[in-house]
C-alpha positions in Angstrom: 110.7 140.0 160.7 111.5 138.2 157.6 110.0 139.8 154.4 107.5 137.8 152.3 109.6 138.5 149.1 112.0 135.7 148.4 114.3 137.9 146.2 114.8 140.3 149.2 116.4 142.9 148.9 115.7 142.3 145.1 112.2 143.3 144.2 109.5 140.7 144.3 109.4 140.6 140.6 112.9 140.3 139.9 112.7 137.4 137.6 110.5 138.9 135.5 113.0 142.1 134.4 114.8 142.2 131.6 118.2 141.7 132.0 118.9 145.7 132.5 116.3 145.7 134.9 117.9 142.9 136.6 121.1 144.6 136.8 119.7 147.8 137.8 118.0 145.9 140.4 121.3 144.3 141.7 123.1 147.5 142.0 120.1 149.2 143.6 119.9 146.6 146.5 123.9 147.4 147.1 123.7 150.8 147.2 120.1 151.0 149.5 122.1 151.9 152.4 119.9 154.6 154.2 119.7 153.1 157.3 121.6 150.4 159.3 119.3 147.7 158.4 119.6 148.7 154.6 123.1 148.4 155.3 122.8 144.8 156.3 120.6 143.7 153.7 123.2 145.2 150.8 126.2 143.5 152.6 124.5 140.1 152.9 122.9 140.2 149.2 126.6 141.5 148.0 128.8 138.6 149.6 126.1 136.2 148.6 125.9 137.4 144.7 129.1 139.2 143.9 131.8 137.3 145.9 130.3 133.7 146.9 129.9 132.7 142.5 133.3 134.2 141.9 135.0 131.7 144.5 136.0 134.9 146.7 136.3 132.5 149.4 138.2 129.7 150.3 135.0 127.6 151.8 131.7 129.1 151.7 130.3 129.7 155.4 127.1 131.4 156.3 127.8 134.3 158.4 127.1 134.3 161.9 125.0 136.3 163.8 127.7 138.5 164.9 128.6 139.6 161.4 125.2 141.2 161.0 125.8 143.1 164.0 128.8 144.4 163.2 127.6 145.5 159.9 124.8 147.4 161.5 126.7 148.9 164.1 129.3 150.4 161.2 125.7 151.8 159.4 124.6 153.0 162.8 127.8 154.5 164.4 130.7 156.7 163.0 133.2 155.3 164.6 133.4 151.8 165.9 135.9 149.4 168.1 135.3 145.6 167.2 136.8 142.6 169.3 136.0 138.9 168.3 137.9 135.6 168.2 140.7 134.6 166.2 139.4 132.8 163.1 135.9 134.3 163.3 136.1 135.9 160.0 136.2 139.6 161.0 139.2 140.6 159.2 137.3 138.9 155.7 133.8 141.0 156.8 135.9 144.3 157.9 138.7 144.1 155.4 137.6 142.9 152.6 133.9 142.5 151.8 133.0 146.1 153.5 135.3 147.9 151.8 134.6 146.2 148.2 130.9 147.2 149.0 131.9 150.6 149.8 134.4 151.2 147.0 131.5 150.3 144.7 128.7 152.2 145.7 130.3 155.1 147.9 133.4 156.0 145.9 134.5 159.0 147.7 133.5 157.4 151.2 136.9 157.2 152.8 137.6 153.8 154.8 140.7 153.5 156.9 141.9 150.0 156.9 144.7 148.9 159.4 147.0 146.3 159.2 150.0 145.4 161.2 152.3 145.9 158.3 152.8 148.1 154.9 153.2 144.3 153.0 149.7 143.4 154.6 148.2 146.3 153.7 149.3 146.4 149.9 148.2 142.8 149.9 144.8 143.2 151.1 144.2 146.3 148.5 145.9 145.0 145.7 145.9 141.1 145.9 142.3 140.8 147.4 140.1 144.5 146.8 141.9 145.3 143.4 141.7 141.4 141.9 138.1 141.7 143.0 137.0 144.6 141.3 139.8 144.1 138.3 138.6 140.2 137.8 134.9 139.6 139.3 132.7 139.1 136.4 129.8 140.0 138.6 131.3 143.3 139.8 132.4 144.3 136.3 129.0 143.4 134.7 127.0 145.6 137.0 129.3 147.9 137.9 131.7 148.3 135.2 135.5 148.5 134.8 137.0 149.8 138.0 140.7 149.9 137.1 142.2 153.1 137.3 143.9 154.3 134.3 147.7 153.3 133.8 149.8 155.7 136.1 146.6 157.0 138.6 147.3 154.9 141.4 146.0 151.9 142.7 
């Protein structure tokens, strides 16, 4: 069922809130992950607001239905195995968007990314995820500086 609130998952009075109130509403929209449907809403909002605006995507495309199903399954089951056709953006969703969202909203949540080489894993963590945490102005404005102190790791 579609929400009557055009700003969902933000509050209906989002545009009337103060700047700080709007920031808190955005953070709350990302951190509300109590149910699988809440996680889907948080992810969908996160990618549209924080990643799309910051040129994260080479070419923005709305997510197909199965992306929403994958994220719902992540919220519903503790272990998941996912298969999808090549070039279906599953690596973007599961290897960048979700880890970024969880890094910001569940700091002690463990995520395991398995990639074919150490170099690809390091590239994903540093070049993709780390770069967003370090340079994305929308993330920094709402979640603060995420950079680890020098010498404390990636």
